N, C-alpha and C positions, 0 to 999 in steps of 0.2 A: 155071539154079540150083546145078548142082554145082561151079560155078566158085566161088562165095563160100567153101565152106570150105576149098578149095584155097589161095585168097587169103590167108584169114585164118591158115591154117597157116603159109604162106609169110612173112607179115608176122611172125607170133609168133617163127618162126624167125630172121628178120633181128634182130629186136628182143633176143631172147635172145644172138645171136651177138655184137652191139654192146655189149651189157651184159656179156658175158663178157671182152671185150677191152679194156673203158674200165678208166680208173685207179682203183685201189683208193682209196677215202676213208680206209681204216684205216693207209694207208702214211704214214709220217712224212715230210715235205718236207726236201729238202737244205736246210739253211741257207746263206743267202747269204752270200758272203766280206764281212766287214766293210771298208769303205772310208773312210777319213778325207775330209773334206770338203776340197777342194782349190779354189783360185778359177778362174774362167773368165775370160781375157781376152775381152772383147765390145767391137768398135769398132763403132760404128752404121754409120761411112761405109764399112765394109768389106762388100762383098756377096759375095764371093769364095765358093764353095764349096772347102773344102780341109782338111787334117789339121793339126791343131795336136798336136806333140810338148811333152810338159812333162817336166823333171828336177827333183829336189828337191836337187840338188847341181850341182857344176860336171861337165858330161860330158867323157869323155875323149875323147883324139884319133881313137879306134877308133869312138867313139858317135858322133862327129860325122860322120865317113867314113859309117857306117851310114845316118845320115839320107838321102844320096844315094838310097836303094833305098826312101823311103817314099813312097807314092804320094799325090799332089796337096800335098805339104809347103807349107803357106800359113805357119805361124808355130811357132816354137820358144821355148818361155818357160822359163826358168831361175830356179828360186827359191833363194836361198842364204840360210841364217840368220845368215851374219855375213859379213864382208868376206873376202874370199880373202889369207891371210896372207901366199903367196908370190906375187909378181906372175906368175912363169912358168907358174901354174897359169891365166891369161887366154889363152896361146896356142891353146889347143883353139878358141877362140871365132874365129880368123883363117880356119879351114878351113870356116866355115858356107857355106852357100849364099847366093848374093846375092839369088836368087828368094824366099827366105823371109824373112819378119820376124823380127828376134830381139829379144825383151824378157828382160832381167836384172830381177828384181825382189830386192833385198839390203835387210836390216836393219840400221839402225843406220849411224852415221858414219864415213867411212874412219877408220883408224886413225893414219894421217899423210898429208902433203901428196903425197907421192910416189906413197902408194896410190891416192889420188884422179886423180894425174896419170898413172897407167898405163892409164887407161881412154880416154885420148884416142888412145892408138894401136891401141885395138880400133876397126875400122870397121864401120859398119853395125849398131850395137846399140842400141837404145833402153834407157836405164837408168832405172829408178825405185828411189826409194829410201824406205823406211819407218822413220820416227825416233820416238823416245819424246816429242821436245819440240825446244825450240829448241836451238842448241848452247852448251855451257859456255864454249867459246872462239868469241869472234865471229869471227876470222880463218879458222874453219872455212867460214863462208859464203863468203868469198874464193877459199877451194879448190874449193868446189862449183860457183862462177860459171866457174870456168875449166873446167869438164869439159864437152866438147862432146858427148857422150854421155848427159848427165843430163838427162833429158826433164821430170820431176816428182818432187817431194819431197811424201811423206805422212805426216804427224804425227799419232801416236797419242795424243789428249789428250783428257781429261776435259772441260775446257773450253776448246775450239778458240778460239786468238787468234793474230793476226799477230805479236805482240809477240815480240820477238827473231828475228823472219825478215826486219826490214825490208829488209836487203840483199841478199837472196837474189833472184837475177836469173831465177828459172826459176817454173814454176806451182807452187802450194802447195797441198795439199787436206787435208783432216783428216779421221780416222776416228775413232769412238767406239764402243765395244764396250758395249752393254747385256745383261746377264743376265737 
């Protein structure tokens, strides 16, 4: 019978100790760092477990070299807001690992035919273009058709239509934003 009061006192002591060491409900939480929404490339056929490294600009030679240290590197995604003005800016892409898939997403049409042709010298890159609609100059489609790395063109249009893209020899997709 004397065991019960000792057990009750022991349990009360443990509860008091746990309550004292718990997190204060009055303490403000540290705010989470705001992150902008970035697209994630998901390929249903790719069942690998691996790391995706994403750049919001063209990486430097040093950054490309550092990718060799990334454990389980499976994919490198490079998001370019505009076409590189200087063709030499593509040189770092030559140093990317052959084991990793490389996808470059670029906005707009190339500023010239030579800018489009420069991508033919970059091997192992999947290029996706996001354009505002059909090109003003129909000759631009001929330039796009000669790009070996161009995998897909995505047109951001309120009313998706293939009109103006008839001569494009690459898959064409559409994207529409709804607010």
